[in-house]
C-alpha positions in Angstrom: -0.3 -0.3 0.0 2.5 2.3 1.0 5.0 2.3 -2.7 1.4 2.8 -4.5 0.6 6.0 -2.0 4.1 7.2 -3.3 3.7 6.1 -6.9 0.8 8.0 -6.8 2.3 11.6 -5.6 5.0 10.9 -7.8 3.5 13.2 -10.9 2.0 16.1 -8.2 5.3 16.7 -7.5 7.5 16.8 -11.1 4.7 19.5 -12.3 5.9 23.0 -12.3 4.1 25.5 -9.6 2.1 28.6 -10.1 4.6 30.5 -9.3 7.9 28.9 -11.5 10.1 31.7 -13.0 13.2 33.4 -12.4 13.0 36.7 -11.5 14.6 40.3 -12.0 15.7 41.3 -8.4 15.9 44.8 -9.1 15.4 46.3 -13.0 18.7 46.0 -13.9 19.5 42.3 -12.9 21.3 39.7 -14.0 19.2 37.0 -15.1 21.8 34.7 -16.1 22.8 34.9 -12.6 19.5 33.3 -10.2 21.6 33.5 -6.2 23.7 36.1 -6.3 23.5 40.2 -5.8 22.7 41.7 -8.8 21.3 38.7 -10.0 18.0 36.6 -10.1 15.9 35.0 -7.6 14.7 31.4 -8.9 11.6 29.0 -8.0 11.2 26.3 -9.0 9.4 23.0 -8.3 8.4 24.0 -4.9 12.0 25.8 -4.5 13.2 29.6 -3.9 16.7 30.7 -4.4 17.5 33.5 -2.8 20.6 35.2 -2.2 22.8 32.6 -1.6 20.3 31.0 0.6 16.9 28.9 -0.6 14.1 28.2 1.0 11.8 25.3 0.1 8.2 26.7 -0.1 6.0 23.9 1.4 2.4 24.1 2.8 0.3 25.6 1.0 -3.2 27.5 1.7 -4.9 29.4 -1.2 -6.0 32.9 0.5 -9.4 33.2 0.7 -10.9 36.3 -1.7 -7.3 36.3 -3.1 -5.5 34.7 -6.0 -2.4 34.2 -3.6 -0.7 31.6 -1.5 0.4 31.4 2.1 3.6 29.3 2.4 5.7 28.0 5.4 8.9 28.8 3.7 11.5 26.5 5.4 15.0 27.9 4.5 18.1 27.4 4.5 21.7 29.3 3.9 24.8 30.6 5.1 24.9 27.5 8.0 21.1 28.9 9.6 17.8 27.4 9.1 14.7 28.5 9.8 11.4 28.8 9.4 9.1 31.7 8.1 6.1 32.7 6.4 5.8 34.4 3.1 2.9 35.2 0.7 3.4 34.5 -3.3 0.9 35.8 -5.6 1.0 36.9 -9.5 1.8 40.7 -10.3 -1.7 41.6 -11.5 0.3 44.6 -13.7 3.6 42.3 -14.7 4.3 39.2 -15.6 6.0 38.9 -12.2 5.1 38.2 -9.1 4.4 40.2 -5.3 6.3 38.1 -2.6 5.6 39.0 1.0 7.3 38.6 3.9 6.3 39.6 7.6 6.8 43.7 7.3 8.0 43.9 3.9 6.4 43.5 0.6 8.4 42.6 -3.2 7.8 42.9 -6.6 9.5 40.9 -9.3 9.5 41.0 -12.4 9.5 38.0 -14.3 12.8 37.3 -16.7 13.0 37.1 -20.5 13.4 33.5 -21.7 17.1 33.1 -22.7 17.1 32.0 -26.6 
């Protein structure tokens, strides 16, 4: 029975999330450089790759009456591990996202796909 449960979850794990993509930290960010100052951020397969850290985006909760998702972020970086909550939503004025942490809101524009 356990094997059947694991096999049933595998296709779900392989699907791209609603916020997957590479995003600019600043207007003139270098999109080819993910995870460094002056570069880009990436969300891929349920992991947020920030500057010298990464966060597993767990326990997603749809926010009532909003096109947004609240996550528990299980983060690690620079020999530190921490947990925080973050809300992510698509930016209605661009192709980017808005990410809200306790007391902070960030707007990230999506990087153009590499040719």
